[in-house]
C-alpha positions in Angstrom: 96.1 124.9 66.0 98.3 122.0 66.6 100.4 120.1 69.4 103.7 121.8 69.0 101.9 125.3 69.6 100.4 123.8 72.7 103.5 122.2 73.9 105.1 125.8 73.2 102.6 127.7 75.3 102.6 125.6 78.3 105.7 126.0 80.5 104.8 123.1 83.1 105.4 119.5 82.7 102.6 118.0 84.8 99.0 119.6 83.8 95.3 118.6 84.2 92.4 118.1 81.7 91.1 121.9 82.2 94.5 123.1 80.7 94.0 121.1 77.4 90.4 121.8 77.2 91.1 125.5 77.6 93.4 125.7 74.8 91.9 123.5 72.3 88.3 124.7 73.4 87.4 125.8 69.9 87.2 122.0 68.9 84.0 120.1 68.9 85.6 116.8 70.3 88.4 117.9 72.5 88.5 114.5 74.3 89.1 112.8 71.0 91.8 115.0 70.4 93.5 114.3 73.7 93.0 110.5 73.2 95.1 110.8 69.7 97.8 112.9 71.8 97.9 110.0 74.2 98.1 107.1 71.4 101.0 109.2 69.7 102.7 109.3 73.0 102.7 113.3 73.1 101.1 113.1 76.5 100.8 110.6 79.2 97.3 110.0 81.0 98.8 109.5 84.6 94.9 109.3 86.0 91.9 110.8 85.1 92.2 114.4 84.4 95.9 114.5 85.0 98.6 114.2 82.4 102.4 114.8 81.8 103.8 115.1 78.4 105.7 112.1 76.7 109.5 111.8 77.0 110.3 113.0 73.7 108.5 116.4 74.4 109.7 117.2 77.7 111.8 120.1 78.6 113.0 119.1 82.3 112.8 115.7 84.1 109.6 114.7 85.8 109.3 115.6 89.3 107.6 112.5 90.7 107.0 114.1 94.1 104.9 116.7 92.7 102.9 113.8 90.5 102.4 112.1 93.9 100.9 115.0 95.4 98.4 115.8 92.6 97.4 112.0 92.1 95.9 111.6 95.7 95.5 114.0 98.7 96.1 115.5 100.9 99.2 113.6 100.7 103.0 114.4 101.5 105.8 112.1 100.2 107.4 110.1 103.1 108.5 106.5 104.0 111.3 104.9 101.8 110.8 107.2 98.7 111.5 110.4 101.1 114.4 108.5 103.1 116.2 107.4 99.9 115.8 111.0 98.3 117.4 112.1 101.7 120.3 109.8 101.3 119.4 108.0 104.5 119.0 104.8 102.8 121.4 103.7 100.2 118.7 101.7 97.8 116.6 104.2 95.7 113.1 103.3 96.2 111.1 102.1 93.0 107.5 102.9 94.4 106.8 106.4 95.2 105.4 106.2 98.7 103.3 109.1 100.5 101.8 109.5 103.7 97.8 110.4 103.0 94.8 111.6 105.0 91.9 109.2 103.6 92.4 105.6 102.4 95.2 103.7 101.7 95.8 103.3 98.0 98.0 102.3 95.2 98.1 103.5 91.8 100.2 101.6 88.8 100.5 104.6 86.3 102.6 104.7 83.1 105.3 106.6 85.0 105.5 104.4 87.9 103.8 103.1 91.0 102.5 105.4 93.6 101.5 104.1 97.2 99.5 105.8 99.8 99.4 105.1 103.2 96.8 106.4 105.4 96.9 108.3 108.7 94.8 110.7 110.8 94.9 114.3 110.1 96.7 115.1 113.6 99.4 112.8 112.9 99.6 113.9 109.3 100.2 117.6 109.5 103.5 117.5 111.7 107.0 117.7 110.3 105.6 118.4 106.7 108.2 120.4 104.7 107.1 122.2 101.4 109.5 122.5 98.4 108.8 125.3 96.1 109.7 124.7 92.5 108.5 127.9 91.2 106.7 127.5 87.8 106.3 123.8 88.5 104.5 124.7 91.9 106.0 122.5 94.4 105.6 119.5 96.7 104.9 118.5 100.2 107.4 116.0 101.6 107.9 114.7 105.0 111.0 115.9 106.9 113.8 113.3 107.5 112.4 112.9 111.1 108.9 112.1 110.0 109.8 109.8 107.1 111.6 107.6 109.4 109.2 108.0 112.1 106.3 107.4 109.7 108.1 104.1 108.6 108.7 102.8 112.4 105.1 103.7 113.3 103.7 101.4 110.4 106.4 98.6 111.3 105.0 95.9 113.6 107.3 94.0 116.1 109.6 96.7 117.3 109.4 96.7 121.0 113.0 97.0 122.6 116.0 99.6 121.8 117.8 96.7 120.5 115.3 95.6 118.2 114.6 99.1 116.9 118.4 99.4 116.3 118.5 96.4 114.3 115.7 97.2 112.2 117.3 100.5 111.5 121.0 99.8 110.8 120.8 95.9 109.9 117.5 95.8 107.8 116.9 99.1 106.4 120.6 100.0 106.5 119.9 103.6 107.4 122.9 105.6 107.5 123.8 106.2 111.1 126.2 109.4 110.9 123.2 111.0 109.4 120.8 109.6 111.8 123.1 111.0 114.6 122.1 114.6 112.9 118.1 114.4 113.6 116.5 117.0 115.1 115.4 114.9 118.1 113.8 117.6 119.7 111.1 117.3 116.5 111.3 113.5 116.9 110.0 113.8 120.4 107.2 116.3 119.4 106.2 113.4 116.9 106.2 110.8 119.3 103.9 112.8 121.3 101.4 113.0 118.5 101.9 109.3 117.3 101.3 107.6 120.7 103.5 104.7 119.7 106.5 103.1 121.9 108.6 102.3 118.8 108.3 106.1 117.5 109.2 107.1 121.2 112.0 105.1 121.2 113.5 106.7 118.1 114.7 109.7 120.3 116.2 107.6 123.0 118.2 105.7 120.4 
């Protein structure tokens, strides 16, 4: 019973402690075996109980959005990371940013920094999309409209349309042609629930 056999038997790239424990269940000290795999770089401990295969043992690139959902939740990828994945902002976000029910948290892990910004459940649930990755499961991500609304909602000092326009197109350098293709009906629905003037102004803009 070796690591190569374990890797061959596992079709996913992200897994939990229980999966390893079940496979090596006949061993007296499963945790020692796991620690040795971590030391050798065969697996990486993202947080307690959550692992990914080491770089040399991966069959596919890691889906950081899936990992983000698993680290802390309920959560969905949003804010800068979602906007950059949609191509709305040119700069690739180095932090995997998410919206979450609960407390705001930051996790510094061997595979990246994951940041969670808290919001109440009613605001959380509108505008979320699910991406099915089949064998890897899937992940929740904010729609383009929600990701931008979340960013504006958490940004202070936006009181006028001109200030909003400057923030979006000058500071954040949002792609204006993509912005014009938004579902402004959805933005209005989001604005009704978020109860903030700056978010309401998105659909006006």
